[in-house]
C-alpha positions in Angstrom: -124.1 -49.9 3.8 -123.2 -53.7 4.2 -121.1 -54.9 6.9 -118.3 -55.8 4.2 -118.1 -52.4 2.8 -117.7 -50.8 6.8 -115.1 -53.2 7.5 -113.4 -52.1 4.0 -113.8 -48.4 5.1 -112.2 -49.0 8.4 -109.6 -50.8 7.0 -109.0 -48.1 5.0 -109.2 -45.5 7.6 -106.6 -47.3 9.6 -104.1 -47.4 6.7 -104.1 -43.8 6.0 -103.7 -43.3 10.0 -100.7 -45.2 9.9 -99.1 -43.6 6.7 -100.0 -40.5 8.3 -98.0 -41.7 11.7 -95.5 -43.1 9.7 -94.7 -40.4 7.3 -93.3 -37.6 10.0 -90.5 -39.9 10.9 -89.3 -41.0 8.0 -88.8 -37.0 7.0 -87.3 -36.4 10.4 -84.8 -39.1 10.2 -83.8 -37.8 6.6 -83.0 -34.4 7.8 -80.7 -35.6 10.5 -78.7 -37.3 8.1 -75.1 -36.2 8.0 -72.3 -36.6 4.8 -69.0 -38.1 5.8 -66.0 -36.4 4.7 -63.6 -38.1 2.3 -60.6 -39.6 4.6 -57.5 -37.5 4.4 -54.3 -39.4 3.1 -51.3 -38.8 5.4 -48.7 -39.5 3.2 -49.6 -37.7 0.2 -50.1 -34.2 2.4 -46.7 -35.0 3.7 -45.0 -35.4 0.4 -46.5 -32.4 -0.9 -45.7 -30.3 1.9 -42.1 -31.4 1.5 -42.1 -30.8 -1.9 -43.3 -27.3 -1.3 -40.8 -26.2 1.5 -38.0 -27.7 -1.1 -39.1 -25.7 -3.9 -39.2 -22.7 -1.5 -35.7 -22.9 -0.4 -34.2 -23.6 -3.8 -36.7 -20.3 -5.4 -34.6 -18.5 -2.2 -31.3 -20.1 -3.1 -31.5 -18.8 -6.7 -33.0 -15.6 -5.7 -30.0 -14.9 -3.8 -27.6 -16.1 -5.9 -28.9 -13.9 -8.7 -29.0 -11.1 -6.4 -25.5 -11.2 -5.4 -24.5 -12.0 -8.9 -26.0 -9.1 -10.6 -26.5 -6.2 -7.8 -22.8 -5.3 -8.4 -23.1 -5.5 -12.1 -26.6 -3.1 -12.2 -25.0 -1.0 -9.2 -21.9 -0.5 -11.2 -23.9 0.6 -14.4 -26.4 2.9 -12.4 -23.6 4.1 -10.2 -20.3 3.7 -11.7 -17.5 3.6 -9.3 -14.3 5.7 -10.0 -11.4 3.5 -10.1 -8.4 4.8 -7.1 -5.9 7.2 -9.0 -3.0 5.8 -9.8 -0.1 7.1 -7.6 3.2 8.3 -9.7 5.9 10.4 -8.3 7.7 12.6 -10.8 10.7 11.4 -12.1 13.9 13.4 -10.7 16.1 15.6 -12.6 20.0 16.0 -11.8 20.8 18.9 -10.2 23.8 20.2 -11.9 26.4 22.0 -9.1 27.6 25.3 -9.8 31.6 25.6 -10.6 33.3 28.5 -9.3 34.0 29.6 -12.8 30.0 29.7 -13.6 30.0 32.8 -10.7 32.0 35.1 -12.7 30.5 37.9 -14.6 30.5 37.6 -18.2 30.0 40.1 -20.8 26.6 38.3 -21.6 25.4 38.8 -17.9 26.9 42.7 -17.9 24.0 43.7 -20.4 23.6 44.4 -24.1 26.1 47.1 -25.5 25.3 50.6 -24.8 23.7 49.8 -21.1 25.4 50.7 -18.1 28.1 48.6 -17.1 27.8 46.7 -13.6 29.8 48.4 -11.3 32.0 45.7 -9.7 33.3 48.0 -6.7 29.6 48.0 -5.6 29.1 44.8 -5.8 32.4 44.0 -3.9 31.0 46.3 -1.3 27.7 44.5 -0.9 29.7 41.2 -0.8 32.1 42.2 2.0 28.9 43.6 3.8 27.0 40.4 3.8 30.5 38.6 5.0 30.9 41.1 7.7 27.4 40.4 9.3 28.1 36.5 9.1 31.4 36.8 10.5 30.3 38.2 13.6 30.2 36.5 17.1 26.9 34.5 17.4 24.9 35.1 20.5 23.0 32.4 22.3 19.9 34.4 21.1 21.0 33.2 17.4 21.1 29.7 18.6 18.0 29.8 20.1 16.3 31.5 17.4 17.9 29.0 15.0 16.2 25.8 17.1 13.2 27.6 17.3 12.9 27.7 13.5 13.7 24.1 12.9 11.0 23.1 15.6 8.6 24.9 13.8 9.7 23.3 10.7 9.5 20.2 12.2 5.9 20.5 13.7 5.0 21.6 10.1 6.2 18.4 8.3 4.9 16.2 11.3 1.3 16.7 9.8 2.4 13.9 7.5 3.9 11.5 10.1 1.3 9.3 11.9 1.6 6.3 14.3 0.6 2.8 13.2 -0.3 0.2 15.8 -0.6 -3.3 15.3 -3.0 -5.1 18.0 -2.7 -8.6 18.7 -5.5 -10.7 21.0 -4.3 -13.5 22.9 -5.4 -15.6 25.9 -3.2 -15.8 29.2 -2.9 -19.1 31.3 -6.7 -18.0 33.1 -8.3 -17.4 30.1 -8.2 -13.9 30.4 -8.2 -12.0 27.2 -5.4 -9.2 26.6 -3.9 -7.3 23.7 -0.6 -6.9 22.5 0.2 -3.3 20.9 3.2 -2.8 18.5 3.5 0.8 17.3 5.9 2.4 14.7 6.1 5.7 12.8 5.0 5.8 9.5 4.5 8.6 6.5 1.7 9.7 4.3 2.8 9.6 0.9 0.0 9.6 -1.3 -4.1 10.3 -1.6 -5.4 8.5 -4.4 -8.5 9.7 -4.1 -10.1 7.0 -2.7 -7.9 6.1 0.7 -4.9 7.9 2.1 -2.1 5.9 1.4 0.8 5.4 4.5 4.2 4.0 4.2 5.6 2.2 7.4 7.8 -0.3 8.8 5.9 -3.5 9.0 8.4 -5.4 11.3 6.3 -4.6 14.4 2.8 -5.3 12.6 3.4 -9.2 11.6 0.9 -11.3 12.6 -1.2 -8.1 14.0 -5.3 -8.8 13.8 -6.3 -5.2 13.3 -3.8 -2.1 12.3 -4.8 1.2 13.6 -3.4 4.6 12.4 -3.2 7.5 14.9 -2.8 11.4 12.9 -1.5 14.2 14.2 -4.6 15.5 15.7 -4.4 12.0 18.0 -7.7 10.9 15.6 -7.7 7.0 15.3 -9.0 5.3 12.4 -8.5 1.8 11.4 -6.6 0.7 8.7 -5.9 -2.3 5.9 -2.5 -3.5 4.6 -2.4 -3.1 0.6 1.1 -4.6 0.0 4.6 -5.4 1.5 7.9 -5.5 0.4 9.8 -8.4 1.4 13.2 -6.9 0.9 13.1 -3.7 2.9 10.1 -5.0 5.2 8.5 -1.7 4.4 4.4 -1.7 3.6 2.0 0.5 2.3 -1.6 0.8 4.7 -4.8 1.9 3.4 -7.4 4.6 5.2 -10.5 5.2 3.3 -11.3 8.8 3.0 -14.8 8.0 4.2 -13.1 7.2 7.7 -11.3 10.2 7.9 -13.2 13.6 8.9 -13.1 16.9 7.4 -11.5 18.5 10.3 -8.7 15.9 10.1 -7.9 16.2 6.8 -7.6 19.9 7.2 -4.9 19.2 9.6 -2.8 16.6 8.5 -0.7 16.9 4.7 1.1 14.5 2.4 4.9 14.2 2.6 7.0 15.8 0.2 9.2 13.2 -1.1 12.9 14.9 -1.8 15.9 13.6 -3.5 18.5 11.2 -2.3 20.7 11.5 -5.6 22.1 15.0 -4.6 25.1 15.5 -2.5 23.7 14.8 0.7 27.2 14.4 2.6 27.3 17.3 5.4 23.9 18.6 5.4 21.9 19.2 8.4 18.6 16.8 8.7 16.0 16.1 11.1 15.0 12.7 12.3 11.1 12.7 13.3 8.7 9.7 14.0 10.2 7.7 16.6 13.9 7.9 16.1 14.2 7.6 20.2 11.9 4.5 20.0 8.9 6.8 21.2 6.5 8.2 19.1 6.1 12.1 19.0 10.6 12.3 19.2 12.8 14.5 17.4 16.7 14.5 16.6 18.7 16.8 14.9 22.1 16.1 13.2 23.9 16.1 9.9 24.1 13.0 7.3 27.6 11.6 7.7 27.8 8.7 5.1 26.0 7.8 1.4 28.7 5.8 -0.2 27.2 2.3 1.0 24.6 0.4 -1.1 22.4 -1.9 0.5 22.6 -4.8 -1.7 19.2 -6.8 -1.8 17.7 -9.4 -4.8 16.6 -7.3 -7.5 17.3 -4.0 -5.9 19.9 -1.5 -4.8 19.4 1.2 -1.9 21.5 4.0 -1.1 22.0 3.9 2.8 22.3 7.1 4.3 24.2 7.2 7.9 23.9 10.1 10.2 25.6 11.1 13.6 22.1 11.2 15.2 22.2 8.9 18.5 19.0 6.8 18.3 17.2 3.6 19.1 17.9 0.2 17.6 14.4 0.1 16.8 14.0 3.4 15.9 11.2 4.2 12.8 10.4 7.3 10.9 11.7 9.7 8.4 14.7 11.8 7.7 14.3 15.0 6.3 16.4 18.1 5.4 16.1 21.5 6.0 13.1 22.2 3.4 10.8 19.8 5.0 11.5 17.3 2.4 11.6 13.4 3.0 15.2 12.2 2.1 15.3 8.8 3.6 13.0 6.1 5.5 14.5 5.4 8.9 15.6 1.8 9.4 18.1 0.4 11.5 18.0 -3.1 10.4 21.3 -2.6 8.0 23.2 -0.9 10.6 26.6 -2.7 11.4 27.4 -3.5 15.4 30.1 -1.0 15.4 27.4 1.9 14.9 24.4 0.3 15.9 23.0 3.2 17.7 23.4 5.8 14.7 20.4 6.4 12.5 20.4 5.0 9.3 17.8 5.3 6.3 17.1 3.9 2.8 17.5 6.8 0.2 14.0 8.2 -0.8 15.2 8.1 -4.7 15.7 4.5 -4.9 12.7 3.7 -2.8 10.0 5.7 -4.8 9.5 2.7 -7.5 9.0 0.5 -4.7 6.5 2.9 -3.0 4.8 3.2 -6.3 4.2 -0.4 -7.1 3.0 -1.1 -3.4 0.4 1.8 -3.4 -0.9 0.6 -6.9 -1.2 -3.1 -5.3 0.9 -4.2 -8.4 2.6 -7.7 -8.1 5.9 -7.2 -8.7 8.7 -9.2 -11.0 11.2 -11.4 -10.0 14.4 -12.4 -11.3 16.6 -13.0 -8.8 20.0 -11.1 -9.3 22.6 -9.0 -7.4 24.3 -6.4 -9.6 26.0 -3.2 -10.0 27.4 -0.9 -12.5 30.3 -1.7 -14.6 33.2 0.5 -13.2 34.2 3.5 -16.2 37.5 2.3 -15.8 37.0 -1.2 -16.5 35.0 0.1 -19.6 37.7 2.6 -20.8 40.6 -0.2 -20.5 40.8 -1.9 -24.0 42.7 -4.8 -22.6 39.7 -6.0 -20.7 36.9 -5.5 -23.1 34.4 -5.3 -20.7 31.1 -3.3 -22.5 28.8 -0.9 -20.3 25.8 -2.3 -18.7 24.8 -4.1 -15.6 27.2 -6.7 -13.9 25.9 -9.9 -12.3 27.2 -10.4 -9.1 25.6 -12.9 -7.5 22.5 -15.2 -8.5 19.6 -16.3 -6.1 19.1 -20.3 -5.8 16.2 -21.4 -8.0 15.7 -17.9 -9.3 14.1 -17.4 -12.7 17.9 -16.0 -13.7 19.3 -19.2 -12.8 16.9 -21.4 -14.3 17.5 -19.2 -17.6 21.3 -19.8 -17.3 22.5 -16.6 -16.0 25.6 -16.7 -14.1 27.7 -14.4 -11.7 30.2 -12.3 -13.9 28.0 -11.8 -16.5 27.2 -8.2 -18.0 24.0 -7.2 -19.4 23.9 -4.8 -22.5 20.4 -5.4 -23.5 17.1 -6.2 -22.7 14.7 -7.0 -26.0 15.5 -3.9 -27.7 16.4 -1.8 -24.7 20.1 -1.1 -24.1 21.2 -1.3 -21.1 24.1 0.7 -19.6 23.7 0.5 -16.0 22.4 -1.6 -13.5 19.5 0.8 -12.3 18.3 0.7 -15.9 18.2 -3.4 -15.6 16.1 -2.8 -12.4 13.7 -0.1 -14.3 12.5 -2.7 -16.7 12.2 -5.5 -14.0 9.8 -2.6 -12.4 7.8 -2.3 -15.4 7.5 -5.6 -16.0 4.6 -8.3 -14.4 5.1 -11.9 -13.3 5.3 -14.3 -16.1 6.5 -12.3 -18.6 9.3 -13.4 -21.0 12.4 -11.4 -21.2 15.4 -12.0 -24.1 18.4 -10.7 -22.2 21.4 -10.2 -23.9 24.8 -10.5 -21.9 28.5 -10.9 -22.3 30.3 -13.7 -20.6 34.2 -13.7 -21.0 34.0 -11.6 -24.3 31.3 -13.8 -25.8 28.1 -11.9 -26.6 24.8 -14.5 -26.0 21.1 -14.0 -25.5 18.9 -16.3 -22.8 15.2 -16.1 -22.4 14.0 -15.6 -19.1 10.2 -15.9 -17.3 10.1 -13.9 -14.8 8.5 -15.0 -11.4 6.8 -13.3 -8.6 7.7 -12.4 -5.0 
């Protein structure tokens, strides 16, 4: 081998060795190579985050609104809730007084022909025996037994009497919170199968933060105001049946409303509730007057006066010896000369108002004071006044004034309904609603005319 070939071989071996030494270093450097991540756009990321949060809030609001709107509809369809039973009191039928001649035995009362005749002598002996027992001198035991029976009747009737307290919170000069409690006696007048309805004088409850009712067994529950009558100051409260326990329901009762249209003069009565200004007090007496009428706009209530000496702030009920409510105690309309004698609204005249408030119906407003046309004026041909409702006074800015009704007019017809008394006119008003238009036919100084009245609201 020549020198030139040897040198070529050495050159090739060196190249191979350099290549062998270089190759591993290249491969090692390639394995350590790292891939860089794409840089994050913070503004774009923040914008997407904000959009997502806003969409989540909007979705939540839409979902809540949809739930609130549809939930009652779905619940009512799946579980229909019964409406409260409408409160209605039966109409009173006038009681005819028995005349002395009606007490005589007639041939019809003696029985059919062929039967044994009534032994009048025996009947007379029985009457004399009864009278002899009545005429005997009463002893202290008799008086005690009499008052004991009255006390039992009062306890039985008081099952329908409640104490209503209006609680008002206030802050004194030192920032200490204290409560003022004003109370009045009320009466349970109805159960509409959803709640107990309580009639009470609302004068002491004005501005109360909360209203609590205490039943005869000392159970206290919270009540809500249903409606208040601006004329009388009376109000209806509602106590849900769910908040009244079964034991309490067994101990309380619904008051039986009697009548104030019968002859009440001189009958014995009891005042229950707070006749002396304190709860649970009882007073006995008799009715001394029923001839006064409390004249109010679109209303006329009989005032029952008693000889019972009570508080000026007395509240409660007036009941007869059958335990029936004949009046709601209220001394607001009592004169100064007998300020401490208990008076009451006649229950008959109040029944329509109690019905409207119990059913939470808005009352129509006409704005008139009226009375019946006296029978003497109707029968007097020279005066020529028809039977109807005599308008004594008109309230200022009332619907009656706006329609042109004046004092001295006699309303004879409303629509197609004939009017012969002021009470019949009030009955139509109680059956009407605000914004109703009534065509009123009236007589003014011998001339008949008709006006359209758009009723307002209280």
